[in-house]
C-alpha positions in Angstrom: -1.9 -82.4 63.6 -2.5 -79.6 66.1 -5.8 -79.2 68.0 -7.1 -76.4 65.9 -6.5 -78.2 62.6 -8.1 -81.4 64.0 -11.2 -79.4 65.2 -11.4 -77.7 61.7 -11.3 -81.1 60.0 -14.1 -82.5 62.3 -16.3 -79.5 61.4 -15.5 -79.9 57.8 -16.6 -83.6 58.0 -19.9 -82.5 59.5 -20.5 -79.9 56.8 -19.6 -82.2 53.9 -21.9 -84.9 55.3 -24.7 -82.3 55.3 -24.2 -81.6 51.6 -24.1 -85.3 50.9 -27.2 -86.2 52.9 -29.1 -83.3 51.3 -28.5 -84.5 47.7 -28.8 -88.2 48.5 -32.1 -87.6 50.3 -33.8 -85.8 47.4 -33.3 -88.8 45.1 -36.1 -90.7 47.0 -37.9 -88.3 49.4 -40.3 -87.0 46.7 -41.4 -90.4 45.5 -43.9 -91.0 48.3 -45.4 -87.4 47.8 -46.2 -88.0 44.1 -50.0 -88.8 44.7 -50.4 -85.6 46.7 -48.4 -83.6 44.1 -50.6 -85.1 41.3 -53.8 -84.0 43.1 -52.5 -80.6 44.1 -51.3 -79.6 40.6 -54.1 -81.5 38.7 -51.7 -83.7 36.8 -52.0 -87.2 35.3 -50.0 -90.1 36.5 -47.8 -89.9 33.4 -47.2 -86.2 33.8 -46.4 -86.3 37.5 -43.7 -88.9 36.8 -41.6 -86.2 35.3 -41.1 -84.8 38.8 -38.8 -87.8 39.4 -37.6 -88.2 35.8 -36.4 -84.6 35.4 -34.3 -84.8 38.5 -32.7 -88.1 37.7 -31.9 -87.3 34.0 -30.5 -83.8 34.7 -28.4 -85.1 37.6 -27.0 -87.9 35.4 -26.0 -85.5 32.7 -24.4 -83.0 35.0 -22.5 -85.5 37.2 -19.5 -86.0 34.8 -19.2 -82.2 34.5 -18.6 -81.8 38.2 -15.0 -83.2 38.1 -13.9 -80.9 35.2 -15.5 -77.8 36.8 -13.8 -78.5 40.2 -10.4 -78.9 38.5 -10.9 -75.7 36.5 -12.5 -73.4 39.0 -11.7 -75.1 42.4 -13.6 -77.4 44.6 -14.6 -74.7 47.1 -16.2 -72.4 44.5 -18.1 -75.1 42.7 -19.3 -76.8 45.9 -20.5 -73.6 47.5 -22.2 -72.5 44.3 -23.9 -76.0 44.0 -25.2 -75.9 47.6 -26.6 -72.4 47.1 -28.1 -73.3 43.8 -29.6 -76.5 45.1 -31.1 -74.7 48.1 -32.7 -72.0 46.0 -34.0 -74.7 43.6 -35.5 -76.6 46.5 -37.3 -73.5 47.7 -38.7 -72.9 44.2 -39.9 -76.5 44.0 -41.9 -75.9 47.2 -43.4 -72.7 45.8 -44.3 -74.2 42.4 -47.8 -73.5 41.3 -48.0 -75.7 38.3 -46.4 -78.9 37.1 -44.2 -77.3 34.4 -42.8 -75.0 37.0 -42.1 -77.9 39.3 -40.4 -79.9 36.6 -38.1 -77.0 35.6 -37.1 -76.4 39.2 -36.4 -80.1 39.6 -34.1 -79.9 36.6 -32.3 -77.1 38.5 -32.1 -79.3 41.6 -30.6 -82.1 39.6 -28.0 -79.9 37.8 -26.8 -78.2 41.0 -27.1 -81.4 43.1 -25.0 -83.5 40.7 -21.7 -82.2 42.0 -22.5 -82.4 45.8 -21.7 -86.2 46.2 -18.5 -86.5 44.1 -17.0 -83.2 45.3 -17.9 -84.0 48.9 -16.1 -87.3 48.5 -13.1 -85.6 46.9 -12.9 -83.0 49.6 -13.0 -85.7 52.3 -10.2 -87.7 50.7 -8.1 -84.5 50.4 -8.7 -83.6 54.0 -7.5 -87.0 55.4 -4.1 -88.7 54.9 -4.2 -91.9 52.9 -4.0 -94.1 55.9 -7.1 -92.5 57.4 -9.2 -92.4 54.2 -11.0 -95.6 55.1 -12.3 -94.0 58.3 -13.1 -90.8 56.4 -15.1 -92.7 53.7 -17.0 -94.6 56.5 -18.1 -91.3 58.0 -19.0 -89.7 54.7 -20.7 -92.9 53.5 -23.3 -92.6 56.2 -24.7 -89.7 54.3 -24.7 -91.4 50.9 -26.3 -94.5 52.2 -28.6 -93.0 54.8 -30.2 -90.5 52.4 -31.9 -93.0 50.0 -32.8 -95.3 52.9 -34.5 -92.7 55.1 -35.9 -90.6 52.2 -39.3 -92.5 51.9 -39.8 -92.4 55.7 -39.1 -88.7 56.0 -41.0 -87.9 52.9 -44.1 -89.8 54.0 -44.1 -88.2 57.4 -43.7 -84.6 56.0 -46.4 -85.2 53.5 -48.9 -86.7 56.0 -48.3 -84.1 58.7 -47.8 -81.0 56.6 -47.9 -81.1 52.8 -45.8 -82.2 49.9 -44.1 -78.8 49.7 -42.3 -79.5 52.9 -40.5 -82.4 51.1 -38.5 -79.6 49.4 -38.6 -76.9 52.1 -36.7 -79.3 54.5 -33.5 -78.5 52.4 -33.5 -74.8 53.2 -32.0 -74.7 56.8 -29.6 -77.5 55.9 -28.5 -75.8 52.7 -27.9 -72.4 54.4 -25.8 -73.9 57.2 -23.9 -76.0 54.8 -23.0 -73.1 52.5 -21.8 -71.0 55.4 -19.7 -73.8 56.8 -18.1 -74.5 53.4 -17.2 -70.9 52.9 -15.6 -70.8 56.3 -13.8 -74.1 56.4 -12.7 -74.8 52.8 -9.7 -72.9 51.5 -9.8 -71.6 47.9 -7.7 -73.6 45.5 -7.5 -73.3 41.7 -5.5 -75.3 39.2 -2.8 -73.1 37.7 -2.6 -75.3 34.6 -6.1 -76.5 33.8 -6.7 -78.7 30.8 -9.0 -77.4 28.0 -12.7 -78.2 28.0 -13.6 -81.0 25.5 -17.0 -79.7 24.4 -17.5 -82.4 21.8 -16.7 -85.2 24.3 -19.0 -83.7 27.0 -21.8 -83.3 24.5 -21.6 -86.9 23.3 -21.4 -88.2 26.9 -24.3 -86.0 28.0 -26.5 -87.3 25.1 -25.6 -90.9 25.8 -26.2 -90.6 29.5 -29.4 -88.5 29.2 -31.1 -90.6 26.5 -30.1 -93.9 28.3 -31.4 -92.6 31.6 -34.6 -91.4 29.9 -35.1 -94.8 28.3 -34.7 -96.6 31.6 -37.0 -94.2 33.4 -39.8 -94.3 30.8 -39.4 -97.8 29.5 -41.9 -99.6 31.8 -44.5 -96.8 31.2 -44.0 -96.9 27.4 -44.0 -100.7 27.0 -40.2 -100.8 26.4 -39.3 -101.7 22.8 -42.9 -101.8 21.7 -42.6 -98.0 21.8 -40.9 -95.9 19.0 -39.7 -93.4 21.7 -37.8 -96.1 23.6 -36.3 -97.5 20.4 -35.2 -94.0 19.4 -33.7 -93.3 22.8 -31.8 -96.6 22.9 -30.3 -96.1 19.4 -29.3 -92.5 20.2 -27.7 -93.6 23.5 -25.8 -96.4 21.8 -24.5 -94.3 18.9 -23.5 -91.4 21.2 -21.7 -93.7 23.6 -19.8 -95.3 20.7 -18.8 -91.9 19.3 -17.7 -90.8 22.8 -15.4 -93.8 23.2 -13.9 -93.2 19.7 -13.4 -89.5 20.4 -11.8 -90.2 23.8 -9.3 -92.7 22.4 -8.3 -90.3 19.6 -8.4 -86.9 21.3 -5.3 -85.3 22.8 -7.3 -83.8 25.7 -10.4 -86.0 26.2 -13.2 -84.9 28.6 -12.5 -87.9 30.9 -8.7 -88.5 31.3 -7.7 -91.9 29.8 -5.6 -92.6 32.9 -8.9 -93.3 34.8 -9.6 -96.3 32.6 -6.1 -97.7 33.0 -6.4 -98.0 36.7 -7.5 -101.6 37.5 -8.7 -100.9 41.1 -10.9 -98.0 39.9 -12.4 -99.9 37.0 -13.3 -102.9 39.3 -14.4 -100.5 42.0 -16.8 -98.8 39.6 -18.3 -102.2 38.8 -18.9 -102.9 42.5 -20.2 -99.4 43.0 -22.9 -100.1 40.4 -23.7 -103.4 42.1 -23.9 -101.6 45.5 -26.2 -98.9 44.0 -28.4 -101.7 42.6 -28.7 -103.6 45.9 -29.3 -100.4 47.9 -31.8 -98.6 45.7 -33.7 -101.5 44.1 -34.5 -103.1 47.4 -35.6 -99.7 48.8 -37.8 -99.3 45.6 -39.4 -102.8 45.8 -40.2 -102.9 49.5 -42.6 -100.0 49.9 -45.1 -101.2 47.2 -44.8 -104.7 48.6 -45.6 -103.5 52.1 -48.3 -101.0 51.1 -50.1 -102.9 48.3 -49.8 -106.5 49.4 -49.5 -106.1 53.2 -51.8 -103.1 53.5 -49.3 -101.0 55.5 -49.8 -97.2 55.6 -47.0 -94.9 54.4 -45.7 -94.1 57.9 -45.7 -97.8 59.1 -43.8 -98.7 55.9 -41.2 -96.2 56.8 -40.9 -97.4 60.4 -40.3 -101.1 59.5 -37.8 -100.0 56.9 -35.9 -97.7 59.2 -33.7 -100.5 60.9 -32.0 -100.9 57.5 -30.5 -97.5 57.9 -29.6 -98.2 61.6 -27.7 -101.3 60.5 -25.9 -99.4 57.9 -24.7 -96.7 60.3 -23.6 -99.2 63.0 -21.6 -101.3 60.5 -20.0 -98.1 59.0 -18.8 -96.9 62.4 -17.4 -100.4 63.1 -15.7 -100.7 59.7 -14.0 -97.3 60.2 -12.0 -98.9 63.0 -11.2 -102.1 61.2 -10.3 -100.9 57.7 -6.7 -100.2 58.5 -6.2 -103.6 60.2 -8.3 -105.9 58.0 -8.0 -106.5 54.3 -10.7 -104.3 52.8 -11.5 -106.9 50.2 -12.5 -109.3 52.9 -14.8 -106.7 54.5 -16.5 -106.1 51.2 -16.9 -109.9 50.7 -18.5 -110.3 54.1 -20.8 -107.3 53.5 -22.0 -108.8 50.2 -22.5 -112.1 51.8 -24.7 -110.5 54.5 -26.7 -108.8 51.7 -27.1 -112.1 49.9 -28.2 -113.8 53.1 -30.8 -111.1 53.7 -32.0 -111.2 50.1 -32.2 -115.0 50.2 -34.4 -114.7 53.3 -36.6 -112.3 51.4 -37.2 -115.1 48.8 -38.9 -117.0 51.7 -41.3 -114.1 52.4 -45.1 -114.7 52.2 -48.2 -112.6 52.6 -48.2 -113.6 56.3 -44.7 -112.3 57.0 -44.4 -110.6 60.4 -43.2 -107.1 61.0 -40.4 -108.4 63.3 -39.0 -110.5 60.5 -39.1 -107.6 58.0 -37.3 -105.4 60.6 -34.5 -108.0 61.3 -34.1 -108.7 57.6 -33.6 -105.0 56.9 -31.2 -104.6 59.8 -29.0 -107.5 58.4 -29.1 -106.0 55.0 -28.1 -102.6 56.4 -25.1 -104.2 58.2 -24.0 -105.7 54.9 -24.3 -102.5 52.9 -22.4 -100.6 55.6 -19.5 -103.1 55.4 -19.3 -102.7 51.6 -19.3 -99.0 50.9 -16.3 -97.5 52.9 -13.7 -100.2 52.1 -14.9 -100.2 48.5 -14.3 -96.5 48.1 -10.9 -96.9 49.7 -9.9 -99.7 47.4 -11.2 -98.0 44.3 -9.1 -94.9 44.9 -6.1 -96.6 46.4 -4.0 -96.2 43.2 -5.7 -93.2 41.6 -3.4 -90.1 41.3 -4.5 -87.0 43.2 -4.6 -85.0 40.0 -7.5 -87.0 38.6 -9.2 -88.0 41.8 -12.0 -85.5 41.4 -12.9 -86.8 38.0 -12.8 -90.3 39.4 -15.2 -89.3 42.2 -17.6 -87.9 39.6 -17.4 -91.2 37.6 -17.9 -93.2 40.8 -21.1 -91.2 41.6 -22.3 -91.6 38.0 -21.8 -95.4 38.1 -23.7 -95.7 41.4 -26.7 -93.9 39.9 -26.6 -95.8 36.7 -26.4 -99.1 38.5 -29.4 -98.2 40.5 -31.3 -97.0 37.5 -30.6 -100.1 35.4 -31.5 -102.3 38.4 -34.8 -100.5 39.1 -35.8 -100.4 35.4 -35.0 -104.1 34.9 -36.5 -105.5 38.1 -39.7 -103.4 38.0 -40.2 -104.6 34.4 -39.6 -108.2 35.5 -42.1 -107.6 38.4 -44.8 -106.5 36.0 -44.2 -109.2 33.4 -44.0 -112.0 36.0 -47.1 -110.8 37.7 -49.0 -111.2 34.5 -47.6 -114.7 33.8 -48.2 -115.9 37.3 -51.8 -114.5 37.2 -52.5 -116.5 34.0 -51.0 -119.6 35.5 -52.9 -119.4 38.7 -56.2 -118.5 36.9 -56.1 -121.9 35.1 -57.2 -123.5 38.3 -59.9 -120.9 38.9 -62.9 -122.1 36.8 -66.5 -122.8 37.4 -65.7 -126.5 36.7 -63.3 -126.7 39.6 -65.0 -128.8 42.3 -63.5 -126.6 45.0 -65.9 -123.9 43.8 -68.9 -126.1 44.5 -67.9 -128.1 47.5 -66.5 -126.0 50.2 -65.9 -127.0 53.8 -68.4 -124.8 55.6 -71.9 -125.5 54.4 -74.6 -123.3 56.0 -78.2 -122.5 55.4 -77.1 -119.7 53.0 -75.2 -122.0 50.7 -71.7 -123.4 50.4 -69.1 -121.1 51.9 -65.5 -121.0 50.6 -62.9 -121.9 53.1 -59.7 -119.9 52.5 -57.2 -122.3 53.8 -58.6 -125.2 51.9 -58.9 -123.4 48.6 -55.6 -121.6 48.8 -53.8 -124.9 49.6 -55.0 -126.2 46.2 -54.3 -123.1 44.2 -51.2 -121.2 45.4 -48.0 -121.9 47.3 -48.4 -118.8 49.5 -50.6 -117.8 52.4 -51.9 -114.4 53.3 -54.8 -113.3 55.4 -58.0 -113.7 53.3 -59.4 -110.2 53.7 -63.0 -110.9 52.5 -64.5 -113.3 55.0 -66.8 -116.2 54.1 -68.3 -115.9 50.6 -71.7 -117.4 49.5 -71.3 -119.3 46.2 -74.7 -118.2 45.0 -73.2 -114.7 44.4 -70.9 -116.0 41.7 -70.1 -112.5 40.3 -69.1 -111.2 43.7 -67.0 -114.3 44.4 -65.3 -114.1 41.0 -64.3 -110.4 41.5 -62.9 -111.0 44.9 -61.0 -114.1 43.9 -59.6 -112.0 41.0 -58.2 -109.5 43.6 -56.8 -112.3 45.6 -55.2 -113.8 42.5 -53.5 -110.5 41.8 -52.0 -110.5 45.3 -50.8 -114.1 45.0 -49.3 -113.5 41.5 -47.6 -110.3 42.7 -46.2 -112.1 45.7 -44.5 -114.7 43.4 -43.2 -112.0 41.2 -41.6 -110.2 44.1 -39.9 -113.4 45.2 -38.4 -113.8 41.7 -37.0 -110.3 41.9 -35.5 -111.0 45.3 -33.8 -114.1 43.9 -32.2 -112.0 41.1 -30.9 -109.5 43.7 -29.5 -112.3 45.9 -27.6 -113.8 43.0 -26.3 -110.3 42.0 -24.8 -109.9 45.5 -22.9 -113.2 45.2 -21.6 -113.5 41.6 -19.3 -110.5 41.8 -17.4 -111.5 45.0 -14.6 -113.3 43.2 -13.7 -110.1 41.3 -12.7 -108.5 44.6 -9.5 -110.4 44.8 -8.3 -108.9 41.5 -8.1 -105.6 43.2 -4.9 -104.4 45.0 -5.0 -104.1 48.8 -5.5 -100.7 50.4 -2.5 -98.5 51.3 -1.2 -99.1 54.9 -2.4 -102.7 55.1 0.1 -105.4 55.5 -0.6 -109.1 55.7 -0.1 -110.3 59.3 3.2 -112.3 59.6 3.0 -115.9 60.5 5.3 -117.3 63.2 
């Protein structure tokens, strides 16, 4: 490759990463700004949740459509249009004067942003030869992994220093530069023989994905299957999914090519993509409330102690880009999942007295693991996928990553709430007026018997934590009861978080054996033994 072509490819990589980061960032950056948005637009907590729900559901529905549109109209045209549309929608979100306006503009963001990740991935794979695709995926993966990890940190800083509107305005300069770069660097290319659009197949798939995503997002809020809404959404999703499968098997030109589902590497790769999305997003979802509500960290401090997770991801991705052609990609993924499992196991040993240094090192180790998983996984998943259906495969890959994260968040947040209630009831059994620890403390004074935290906690809970209330006189029984109720909530929540971390640790391990059913990447040969 001559110098000009090499320089052009490098600039294309930068531009494509900008598009990827912009979309991946918006999946999490608005979360920390919700309280400010709620106050500014006079919305209830249930109403303001639609700011997140509308983006997630619309993006999920539109993601499968990205592959077909790119094949029919060309990657350049769809990608440039998506970047421009996403940028305009971001500006409108920042200008919104009411909650309905903001929700509508977030739907626009989700629709236009849905194609940015899969088409960026497809463009990168087309720009690099097969033997260099592992390196390309490592560079591109920095954007997809870094966006969700740094979103809460950047969102918290922008909200604290400026206002929640800057969470959306931040996309404007990036989007403008990205659109200009794509128009200059990407050559137009349209399929001369596009397959017809399967309207029925897309409609069924969109209904299945949309209602399933809506069920996951609103389940905890609506008490899951105790709500008629959730039951209805689950039934509609199941029926639509079944009808889509039947239609795909019987149609001559299905919306998703059947060849995708015949590729063993891609199918196993999609499974691991869902698991990776679960590990990456669920951990990033659980840690901020743990740090803010139980540890008392402010938003910015929470972002700072979580930032090393992103640093570890970047470092391991750069390292794996040099190893992927010389080391079996399956082994790299196995080591990465083992690192994630080790980090999550360490999180099961957390307590309310956990130090910031341990949180930082734990996050860094987890970042190293995630960075080792993503690039070789993408290389393996697409190792045997024909170029003619690669774009649809990339869209399906992006969809599975999002669905894996959504299922994981919905499940583990529900477990967190349920286990917190169970733990609270169990711990409260020991907290009665007849418990001698209430009447005989260890620090008697002239004002009455004072409760010693270390003595009482050692008899009630397995976890520590700085007792934030000081010494409490037992003659003020109501005050003592209220404060111990708050401490019980903290202890019960701590146990519930540890249970969730155990589930994540097991999830990181149980799928490792499936790796070795995948074929090795192209260009890798087993070292000969002499």
